[in-house]
C-alpha positions as CSV (number, residue, x, y, z in Angstrom):
1,X,95.0,54.2,101.7
2,X,96.9,57.2,103.0
3,X,95.9,60.8,102.9
4,X,99.3,62.3,102.0
5,X,99.5,66.0,101.2
6,X,100.7,66.6,97.6
7,X,104.3,67.9,97.2
8,X,104.2,71.3,95.6
9,X,107.2,73.0,93.9
10,X,107.0,76.4,92.4
11,X,109.5,77.8,89.9
12,X,109.8,80.6,87.4
13,X,110.0,80.3,83.6
14,X,110.2,83.7,82.0
15,X,107.2,85.6,83.3
16,X,105.3,82.5,84.3
17,X,105.0,80.8,87.7
18,X,105.3,77.1,87.2
19,X,103.9,74.3,89.4
20,X,105.4,70.8,89.7
21,X,102.8,68.7,91.6
22,X,104.1,65.5,93.1
23,X,107.1,65.5,90.7
24,X,105.1,65.9,87.5
25,X,106.2,68.1,84.7
26,X,105.8,71.8,85.7
27,X,102.8,73.7,84.3
28,X,102.1,77.4,84.2
29,X,99.8,78.6,87.0
30,X,98.4,81.7,88.7
31,X,98.1,82.2,92.4
32,X,94.9,83.6,93.7
33,X,94.0,84.8,97.3
34,X,90.7,83.3,98.6
35,X,90.0,86.7,100.3
36,X,92.2,89.3,98.5
37,X,90.9,92.3,100.3
38,X,90.2,91.1,103.9
39,X,92.9,88.4,104.4
40,X,95.9,88.7,102.1
41,X,97.9,86.6,104.5
42,X,95.6,83.6,104.3
43,X,94.4,80.9,101.9
44,X,95.7,80.7,98.4
45,X,94.4,78.8,95.4
46,X,96.8,77.6,92.7
47,X,94.9,77.7,89.5
48,X,95.7,76.7,85.9
49,X,96.9,79.6,83.9
50,X,93.4,80.3,82.5
51,X,92.0,80.4,86.0
52,X,89.4,77.7,85.2
53,X,90.7,74.8,87.3
54,X,92.1,74.7,90.8
55,X,95.3,72.5,91.0
56,X,96.2,73.0,94.6
57,X,95.0,74.7,97.8
58,X,97.2,76.2,100.5
59,X,95.8,77.1,103.9
60,X,99.0,79.2,104.3
61,X,102.1,79.9,102.3
62,X,104.1,78.3,105.2
63,X,103.2,75.0,103.5
64,X,105.8,75.8,100.8
65,X,109.6,75.3,101.0
66,X,111.6,78.6,101.2
67,X,112.3,78.9,97.4
68,X,108.6,78.2,96.4
69,X,107.5,80.6,99.2
70,X,109.6,83.4,97.7
71,X,108.1,82.8,94.3
72,X,104.6,82.8,95.7
73,X,105.1,85.9,97.7
74,X,106.4,87.8,94.7
75,X,103.7,86.6,92.4
76,X,100.9,87.5,94.8
77,X,102.5,90.9,95.6
78,X,102.6,91.7,91.9
79,X,99.0,90.6,91.3
80,X,97.5,92.2,94.4
81,X,99.6,95.3,95.2
82,X,97.6,98.2,96.2
83,X,98.7,101.8,95.7
84,X,98.6,103.4,99.2
85,X,96.9,106.9,99.2
86,X,98.8,109.4,101.2
87,X,97.0,112.6,100.1
88,X,93.7,113.4,98.2
89,X,94.6,116.6,96.5
90,X,91.3,117.1,94.6
91,X,87.9,115.6,94.2
92,X,84.6,116.4,92.6
93,X,81.3,114.9,91.5
94,X,80.0,115.4,88.0
95,X,76.7,113.8,86.9
96,X,77.1,111.0,89.5
97,X,80.7,110.3,88.6
98,X,83.3,110.8,91.3
99,X,86.8,111.9,90.4
100,X,89.8,111.9,92.7
101,X,93.3,113.2,92.2
102,X,95.6,111.5,94.7
103,X,99.2,111.0,95.8
104,X,100.2,107.4,96.3
105,X,103.3,105.5,97.1
106,X,103.4,104.8,93.4
107,X,103.1,108.5,92.3
108,X,100.2,110.8,91.4
109,X,97.0,109.3,90.1
110,X,93.7,110.7,88.8
111,X,90.8,108.3,88.6
112,X,87.0,107.9,88.3
113,X,85.1,106.2,91.1
114,X,81.7,104.8,90.1
115,X,79.1,103.4,92.5
116,X,80.9,103.9,95.8
117,X,78.6,101.3,97.5
118,X,80.0,98.6,95.3
119,X,83.6,99.9,94.8
120,X,84.6,100.9,98.3
121,X,85.4,98.2,100.8
122,X,85.6,99.3,104.4
123,X,88.0,97.1,106.3
124,X,87.2,99.2,109.4
125,X,85.7,102.7,110.0
126,X,89.1,104.2,109.2
127,X,90.6,101.8,106.6
128,X,89.3,101.7,103.0
129,X,90.1,100.0,99.7
130,X,88.8,101.9,96.7
131,X,88.4,100.3,93.2
132,X,88.4,102.7,90.3
133,X,86.4,102.4,87.1
134,X,89.4,100.6,85.5
135,X,89.7,98.0,88.2
136,X,92.8,99.5,89.9
137,X,92.7,99.3,93.7
138,X,93.9,102.0,96.1
139,X,94.2,101.7,99.9
140,X,93.6,104.4,102.5
141,X,95.2,102.8,105.6
142,X,93.8,105.5,107.9
143,X,91.4,108.3,107.0
144,X,92.3,109.9,110.4
145,X,96.0,110.0,109.4
146,X,95.2,112.1,106.2
147,X,95.6,115.8,106.4
148,X,92.3,117.8,106.9
149,X,92.1,118.9,103.3
150,X,92.5,115.3,102.1
151,X,89.9,114.1,104.5
152,X,87.4,116.7,103.2
153,X,88.2,115.8,99.6
154,X,87.7,112.1,100.3
155,X,84.5,112.8,102.2
156,X,83.1,114.7,99.2
157,X,83.1,111.6,97.0
158,X,82.2,109.0,99.6
């Protein structure tokens, strides 16, 4: 009996990523990082489209051929892209709710931050990922790199 790694082939069909496993008919799948905040370059699970069953596990995307790797990179980028905050133009706290108005690489955003202890992930003392009340994620790559007003506005809600 041999322990042969399965052959994985990813393709696109309309908006779906399709997986052909060991030459079987392709099925729609979703790609999920094992550690989406702390290690987006690492392990990936290929799940059925409903996210209930794991079909394959990748220690690294380097296990895929070039075409499949491109499809996987694009699908993961689309699902896990983070708006990078470059400026915090306004912030205030009202009855325990924190509101931020920010400039990002994807334009201006205004959002509500609830329970900072649960919705702010510190990747380091200077690097944050913030999840707003709608589940959107924003990244502050370096608090120290923000202008002084932005730092003060951010500190007000942290």
